[in-house]
C-alpha positions as CSV (number, residue, x, y, z in Angstrom):
1,X,78.9,76.1,123.0
2,X,82.7,76.2,123.1
3,X,84.6,79.1,124.7
4,X,87.7,80.8,123.6
5,X,90.8,78.7,123.3
6,X,93.4,78.8,126.1
7,X,95.2,81.6,127.9
8,X,96.3,84.5,125.7
9,X,99.2,87.0,126.4
10,X,98.2,90.6,125.6
11,X,100.8,92.5,123.5
12,X,100.5,96.3,123.4
13,X,99.6,97.5,120.0
14,X,102.8,99.6,119.8
15,X,104.7,96.4,119.8
16,X,102.3,94.7,117.4
17,X,102.8,97.4,114.8
18,X,106.4,96.5,113.9
19,X,105.4,92.8,113.8
20,X,102.5,93.4,111.5
21,X,103.8,96.3,109.4
22,X,107.5,96.3,109.7
23,X,107.6,99.9,111.1
24,X,107.1,101.6,114.4
25,X,105.4,104.6,112.7
26,X,101.7,104.6,112.3
27,X,100.8,104.3,108.6
28,X,98.1,106.3,107.1
29,X,95.0,104.5,105.8
30,X,92.6,105.6,103.1
31,X,89.4,104.0,104.4
32,X,88.7,106.1,107.5
33,X,85.6,107.5,105.7
34,X,84.0,104.0,105.6
35,X,83.8,103.6,109.4
36,X,80.3,103.3,110.7
37,X,79.2,103.7,114.3
38,X,78.8,99.9,115.1
39,X,78.7,98.2,118.4
40,X,78.2,94.6,119.4
41,X,77.2,92.4,122.3
42,X,78.5,89.3,120.6
43,X,81.4,87.7,122.5
44,X,81.9,84.6,120.4
45,X,82.8,83.9,116.8
46,X,79.4,82.6,115.7
47,X,80.9,80.9,112.6
48,X,83.4,78.9,114.8
49,X,80.6,78.0,117.3
50,X,78.5,76.7,114.3
51,X,81.4,74.4,113.2
52,X,82.4,73.4,116.8
53,X,85.8,75.2,116.7
54,X,87.5,77.6,119.1
55,X,89.3,80.9,118.6
56,X,92.0,82.9,120.3
57,X,90.6,86.4,119.8
58,X,87.8,88.3,118.2
59,X,87.6,91.2,115.6
60,X,84.7,93.4,114.7
61,X,84.1,94.9,111.2
62,X,83.9,98.7,111.5
63,X,81.6,98.8,108.5
64,X,78.9,96.4,109.3
65,X,79.6,95.1,112.9
66,X,80.3,91.4,111.9
67,X,82.3,89.6,114.6
68,X,84.8,87.0,113.6
69,X,87.9,85.2,114.8
70,X,91.4,86.7,114.3
71,X,94.1,85.7,111.8
72,X,95.8,83.4,114.4
73,X,92.6,81.3,114.5
74,X,92.3,78.2,112.3
75,X,89.4,79.6,110.4
76,X,90.3,83.3,110.1
77,X,86.7,84.4,109.9
78,X,87.4,88.1,110.2
79,X,89.8,87.9,107.2
80,X,87.3,85.8,105.3
81,X,84.7,88.5,105.9
82,X,87.0,91.1,104.4
83,X,87.7,88.9,101.4
84,X,84.0,88.3,100.8
85,X,82.7,91.8,101.4
86,X,85.7,94.2,100.8
87,X,85.2,95.7,104.3
88,X,88.8,96.6,105.1
89,X,88.6,97.8,108.7
90,X,88.5,95.4,111.7
91,X,89.0,96.4,115.3
92,X,90.0,94.2,118.2
93,X,87.2,93.7,120.7
94,X,89.4,91.9,123.2
95,X,89.6,93.6,126.6
96,X,92.6,95.9,126.9
97,X,93.1,96.1,123.1
98,X,92.4,99.4,121.4
99,X,93.4,99.1,117.7
100,X,92.2,98.8,114.2
101,X,93.7,96.8,111.3
102,X,93.2,97.9,107.7
103,X,93.6,94.9,105.5
104,X,94.0,96.9,102.3
105,X,96.7,99.4,103.6
106,X,98.2,96.8,106.0
107,X,98.1,99.5,108.7
108,X,97.7,99.0,112.5
109,X,96.1,102.0,114.0
110,X,95.5,103.2,117.5
111,X,92.0,104.1,118.6
112,X,91.6,107.1,121.0
113,X,91.2,106.1,124.6
114,X,87.7,106.4,126.0
115,X,87.3,108.9,128.8
């Protein structure tokens, strides 16, 4: 089984927001009510593993718990999951990253820190 590809630099979500959305302000999103309490022990993109590919980062669907590779990956399995199911909310499951992306509203949202 192949592991994640290469070394990855972590960019704080407050710096990602202007890159992804064009604004520093947190946009509202209309799909908060869809969030389910989902967890995962998966630490690979199983679709990439099945095809022999690697991935830079993982995302988890907050509706059903599906884990797929990010949009910087060749296969973009998280985005493909959204396109196939309509589940708009993905969160990063990378260590040190604490944010949610809404594909429909194109909003990058902070998650509350766990205490």
